[in-house]
N, C-alpha and C positions, 0 to 999 in steps of 0.2 A: 354451498356446502361441499361441491365436490372438490373445488380447488384445496379447501380445508382438509377435507379427508384424505386426499392426497398430499398434501404437507405432512400432516399427523404420521402417515404411512410410512413415509421415507425418513422422517425423523426415528421411529421404532426401529426401522433398517442400521440406523448408523449404530458403530461398534465401537464401544469405547474401551476396549480391550485395545486397539489398535492406536498408536498416536496418530495426532492429528497437527498439521503446519500451522493451523492458526490458533490450536491448543497451546503447541508450543512457545508459539510467540507470546500468546497472553501470558504463560508462566516467566518467560524472559523478564516482560513489563512491570512485574508481580500482579498480575491480575489474579482473578478466583475462578475462571471459568476453563477448568481443566480437570483430567481425572490423572489417575495413578500411572496409568501408561503413558502421559503425556508429560508428566512429571519425570518418570523415569528416562526417557527421551530426551528430554532437555538436561537433564543431569549428564547423560552419555554425552552429548554435545556440547556441554562446557567441558568436560574432562578432553575432547579432542580440541578445542576452541575455547581456551579460558575466557578471551576475551567475549563471547557470544553473548551475555546479555547486557554489556556496555555498550555493545554494538547495537544491539536491538532497542536500547532506551535512546542513544545518539541518532538511529533511523526516525524514531517516532517524536523525536525533537525536533529534526529536519523538516519534517511534515508541516510540524506546526509552524514553524518558522516560513518555510516556503510557502504554505497556504497565507499567511500574515500580509508578505510581501506581494502576493499576486493580489489580494483583496483588497490592498492599499494600491494597486494600479486601477482598481475599478471593474474587477472580473468577478459577477456575480451569481455565477453556476460554474459547478463542480462534480466530476464525475469519477467516482474514486473505484478503481478496478481493481478486486481481489483484496477488497477493504479488510475481511478477517473479523473478528469479534469486534464490537462496539469497545473502544478505547479514548479513554481522556487523557490529553486533548484532541477531539474528534475534529473533522473538516470543518463540520458546520459550525463549532463551537469556535474555531479559529475564523472564520470566514464572517459569522455573524457578530464576531467581536468589531468586526470595520464596517461590514456591510448589513446591518439587521436582516432585510430580507434574502439574503443571500439564498439560493436554492443548491440542495445536494442528492446526489443520487448514489448511494454505494451498492457495490455490485459484487457478489461474491457467488463462487460455484458449489460452496457447501451450505447444504439445506439449513442446517442446524445455525450455522453464524448468522446466515440470513435472517432466520425465523426470530434470534435473540436481537438482531440487529431490528426489525419491525418492531418489536417488543418495546424494546428502548429509545430508540432513535426516530424511527419514522413517528413525525408528530401532526402529519397531517396538514401542515404549513408549509410546504416545499421543502422536506426533507423524507424521502423516500428508500426503501431496500429492495432488491431484486436480485432473485437467481439469475446466475449467467456465466459460463464459459470464457473467459478471454481468448479462447479460440475462435470465438464467434463474433465476432465485433458487430457486426450488421444485426444480427439477433439481440443483443444487447441493447442497440440505439433503437429497435424497431419495439421494444419491451413498453407495453401502455405505460406502468409504472414510469420508466425512466424518460420516456417521450414526454410525461405529463411534467416535467421541472427541467428537461434539458431541452434547448433549442439552439440546432446546430448553425442556424443563420446569424447567429449572435457569438463573439466571442467566448470560450469557454475552457475550464483549467482541465483538463484529464491528468488524473494522478495512476501512475504504475510503480507503486511505490515496493520495494523489496519483494516484488512478485515474479521479475522476469526473469529470475535465475531459477524459479521452479519449471520452467519449459524447455525443451532444446535451443539451440541458437538459431533454427530455422524458423521454429514457431516462436520465439520472440520477437523476430524480425517482422512477422507477418502482423502479429499483434500490432507494436508500434506501428509500421506502416498504416494499417487501415485506420486506426483513429487520427494518426499524424493527417493524413488523406482528408478526413473529413470536417477537421480543423477550420474555419475560418482565419483572415492574419487578424493578428491582434490576440489569438489566444495563446494558452500557456500550455507548456508539458512540463510534468514531475517526475521524475525517474530516482530511483537509488536502485542500485544493482550490483550482485558480486561480482568483484573483479577480481580475475585469475587468467593465468592462461595454461593453467593445469588441472589436471582432476584434483576432485575436492581432499583435503585433507585425509588422513587416513581414521576412518572412526566417525565422519560428518555423515554421508550416505547411511551409514548403518543406523546413526541414530534415528534419522527420518524414515526408516523401514523401507519395505519392498514397494516398489511401486513410483516411487518418489523421484523426479529427473531432478536433478542439479548441476547449471549450468555457468561456470563463471566464464566472464568475457574481457578478453583483453581491452586495456583503454580506448584506443582505437576503434573498437567495436561498439563501445558506451556511446562514445563521443558520434558516432554514426546514426546513434537514435535520435540526436537532435539536427540531423540534416534538413534545411529550409527553416531552422529556428536561430535567433542571435541567444545565446547563452548570457544569463543574467549573472553579473559578478559575483563571485570569483571564479566563474565558469564551472567547469565539471573539478570534484574535488572530492576527498575522504568526507563521507558522510559528517564525521565530527569535526571538519573542518568549515563546512558550511555558514556563515553567519548567523547567530541567533543559535547554532547546533553546539558551539561550544561550552566545557564545561563552566558555569553559574552565569551562563546568558538566560535572560529571560525573555524568550517571546511575546508574552503576553503575561497579563494577571492570571488566566486560567489556567497556566501552566501548574501542575500539582509539584509539591516540593521535591518530588523522588526523580521529577526530568528537568534539566537533565543529568546526565550520568558522569560520572569519571571519563578520563580520555581512553578511547578506545586503543590498546596496543596493537602494533602488525601482524598480530597471529592471524589474523583476517581481515581481509580488505572488503569495503562497500563503496561504490562513487555514488555520489548523487549531482545532481542540477537540474536546475529549472531554465527553460527557454521559451523565447515568446516569437512566435511565428512572424516570418518577414511579412510585409505587404507587397 
């Protein structure tokens, strides 16, 4: 009862008048788990970046295509860091289309997103959701719920999808490095990251509100995330160019008809890659 009461207390404290990254993303994907402040922020974001919704949909389709590829390589456990609100196609839907017993741990720092995921996704059969800060990888890996489904002695797929640009460059490097180090050979790393060598376009940072970090990285710095990994063809490419994420592609029968989206024009860029850790 203590854990439940603590969780409910934190939920009561969350402020619907302030935009939230996970809920803005949900709105861009056409979801329903958002409030007026999130919708207003999303509209402001799309004014600054007219392709924001297309990028979000292409990113989600990349996730589905990448997980499908990794599952076909025989990987049966997935750790999704910064998972956000539950969205279909989810990681476990994609993985279990290939490996019915695939295990998935969803982790996010937003307690509302986690509790929503626990209600909708945590089925008790190898799919869990846990609260955790990506800047504390060891705490995430030691979490009992995560440890119950993720065995780091075996190859694992770690997903850092559309979340590293919400950290400073130094924080992102530490996050990737910590998980990369704990992964055994044969493991897979799935990353998509905002690609920029300059400050965010005017209006983008303002759309997310105060207190939110936005850090685009040059291509070479994003490529460095995959040090010690062999990139799956076609390598590190714009997210809409990854096989299965192009307009009209169908990574799997579970993919809703609203995904994939129209091509993302070049107002904003996001690079995506999938790497396999070398033996």
